[in-house]
C-alpha angles and dihedrals in degrees: 000000000000128000118215120197113240121214121226107224103175142001126205124186102220097182139354179132093072101184100147098161127043110262093015118132118266117237131190132191108220133186116206128193113217126190133186103237093149095111091240135085118252111228112207114234091020108045135036134209103225135200101191094205116009092181093057089047091053093046089051091058098039095043095196097133092246131126116240116207118187111229097228137278094304091058096065136065141169102256097177130026120230118247119211126222087262092057096255116141121224129196124194140214114223133222120187130198112176102306094337113109124195121191120197115193120242135174115268090220091078105356090231110068112095116250134185116241108208122232121254133043119334126218086237128015129229111265121205123188117205143173115235133189107223122207 
Protein backbone atom coordinates (compact mmCIF):
# COMPACT_ATOMS: atom_id res chain seq x y z
CA UNK A 1 0.00 0.00 0.00
CA UNK A 2 1.46 3.32 -1.09
CA UNK A 3 0.62 6.75 0.19
CA UNK A 4 0.69 9.61 -2.30
CA UNK A 5 0.83 13.17 -1.08
CA UNK A 6 -2.16 15.24 -2.17
CA UNK A 7 -1.81 18.92 -2.97
CA UNK A 8 -4.30 21.45 -1.59
CA UNK A 9 -5.10 23.84 -4.44
CA UNK A 10 -7.83 26.04 -2.95
CA UNK A 11 -9.82 26.62 0.23
CA UNK A 12 -13.26 28.24 0.43
CA UNK A 13 -15.01 29.10 3.69
CA UNK A 14 -18.59 28.12 2.93
CA UNK A 15 -20.05 29.17 6.25
CA UNK A 16 -18.93 30.42 9.61
CA UNK A 17 -18.08 31.41 12.17
CA UNK A 18 -21.19 30.13 13.89
CA UNK A 19 -20.64 31.45 17.41
CA UNK A 20 -24.23 32.13 18.40
CA UNK A 21 -23.71 32.23 22.17
CA UNK A 22 -20.87 33.95 23.99
CA UNK A 23 -18.20 31.41 24.92
CA UNK A 24 -19.55 28.79 22.51
CA UNK A 25 -17.12 27.07 20.14
CA UNK A 26 -16.72 28.50 16.65
CA UNK A 27 -17.36 26.17 13.71
CA UNK A 28 -16.73 26.67 9.99
CA UNK A 29 -17.78 24.67 6.94
CA UNK A 30 -14.85 24.60 4.51
CA UNK A 31 -14.47 23.23 0.98
CA UNK A 32 -10.96 22.16 -0.07
CA UNK A 33 -9.71 21.35 -3.59
CA UNK A 34 -7.21 18.44 -3.62
CA UNK A 35 -5.10 17.34 -6.60
CA UNK A 36 -2.76 14.40 -7.23
CA UNK A 37 0.55 16.06 -8.10
CA UNK A 38 2.58 13.21 -6.58
CA UNK A 39 3.93 12.01 -9.93
CA UNK A 40 2.36 8.55 -9.39
CA UNK A 41 -1.04 7.03 -9.98
CA UNK A 42 -3.26 6.33 -6.96
CA UNK A 43 -4.70 2.81 -7.13
CA UNK A 44 -8.00 2.52 -5.26
CA UNK A 45 -8.05 -0.21 -2.62
CA UNK A 46 -4.25 -0.23 -2.51
CA UNK A 47 -3.05 3.38 -2.41
CA UNK A 48 -4.29 6.56 -0.79
CA UNK A 49 -4.02 10.24 -1.65
CA UNK A 50 -3.13 11.83 1.71
CA UNK A 51 -3.33 15.26 3.20
CA UNK A 52 -1.25 14.85 6.37
CA UNK A 53 -2.99 17.70 8.23
CA UNK A 54 -6.04 19.18 6.57
CA UNK A 55 -6.49 21.72 9.37
CA UNK A 56 -2.98 23.11 8.86
CA UNK A 57 -3.58 23.28 5.11
CA UNK A 58 -6.78 25.26 5.64
CA UNK A 59 -5.08 27.60 8.15
CA UNK A 60 -2.28 28.19 5.62
CA UNK A 61 -4.78 29.44 3.05
CA UNK A 62 -7.01 31.42 5.44
CA UNK A 63 -4.13 33.01 7.40
CA UNK A 64 -6.26 34.10 10.35
CA UNK A 65 -3.96 32.76 13.08
CA UNK A 66 -6.56 30.18 14.17
CA UNK A 67 -6.29 26.40 14.61
CA UNK A 68 -8.63 24.29 12.45
CA UNK A 69 -9.58 20.90 13.88
CA UNK A 70 -11.57 18.47 11.75
CA UNK A 71 -14.57 17.12 13.66
CA UNK A 72 -14.04 13.45 12.79
CA UNK A 73 -14.75 11.15 9.89
CA UNK A 74 -18.48 11.88 9.88
CA UNK A 75 -17.81 15.61 9.37
CA UNK A 76 -16.23 15.34 5.91
CA UNK A 77 -17.44 14.26 2.47
CA UNK A 78 -16.36 14.27 -1.16
CA UNK A 79 -18.45 17.08 -2.61
CA UNK A 80 -17.01 16.95 -6.14
CA UNK A 81 -15.39 14.03 -7.99
CA UNK A 82 -12.03 14.50 -9.68
CA UNK A 83 -11.86 14.36 -13.47
CA UNK A 84 -8.69 13.02 -15.09
CA UNK A 85 -6.99 14.49 -18.12
CA UNK A 86 -8.81 11.86 -20.24
CA UNK A 87 -12.23 13.03 -19.02
CA UNK A 88 -12.84 10.10 -16.63
CA UNK A 89 -14.52 11.02 -13.34
CA UNK A 90 -13.25 9.55 -10.04
CA UNK A 91 -14.96 9.47 -6.69
CA UNK A 92 -13.19 8.66 -3.43
CA UNK A 93 -13.79 6.97 -0.13
CA UNK A 94 -12.43 8.87 2.87
CA UNK A 95 -10.57 7.73 5.97
CA UNK A 96 -9.81 10.23 8.74
CA UNK A 97 -7.34 10.05 11.61
CA UNK A 98 -7.26 13.27 13.64
CA UNK A 99 -6.66 15.94 10.93
CA UNK A 100 -5.11 13.44 8.47
CA UNK A 101 -7.33 12.68 5.47
CA UNK A 102 -6.81 9.74 3.10
CA UNK A 103 -8.73 9.50 -0.18
CA UNK A 104 -8.96 6.18 -2.03
CA UNK A 105 -10.21 6.47 -5.63
CA UNK A 106 -13.45 4.72 -6.60
CA UNK A 107 -15.61 4.65 -9.72
CA UNK A 108 -18.39 7.25 -9.77
CA UNK A 109 -20.76 4.69 -11.33
CA UNK A 110 -21.28 3.02 -7.93
CA UNK A 111 -18.95 4.88 -5.51
CA UNK A 112 -17.52 1.54 -4.34
CA UNK A 113 -15.52 -0.14 -7.14
CA UNK A 114 -11.81 0.65 -6.93
CA UNK A 115 -10.41 2.95 -9.61
CA UNK A 116 -6.96 4.23 -10.53
CA UNK A 117 -6.48 8.00 -10.41
CA UNK A 118 -3.73 8.93 -12.89
CA UNK A 119 -0.75 11.04 -11.89
CA UNK A 120 -0.47 14.64 -12.94
CA UNK A 121 -2.92 17.47 -13.04
CA UNK A 122 -6.60 16.68 -13.37
CA UNK A 123 -9.16 18.65 -15.39
CA UNK A 124 -11.07 19.03 -12.12
CA UNK A 125 -9.79 18.43 -8.60
CA UNK A 126 -11.39 16.45 -5.81
CA UNK A 127 -13.37 18.72 -3.54
CA UNK A 128 -13.99 17.74 0.05
CA UNK A 129 -16.31 19.69 2.32
CA UNK A 130 -15.67 19.45 6.04
CA UNK A 131 -16.76 20.88 9.37
CA UNK A 132 -13.98 22.35 11.49
CA UNK A 133 -13.83 23.61 15.05
CA UNK A 134 -11.85 26.86 15.03
CA UNK A 135 -9.90 28.05 18.05
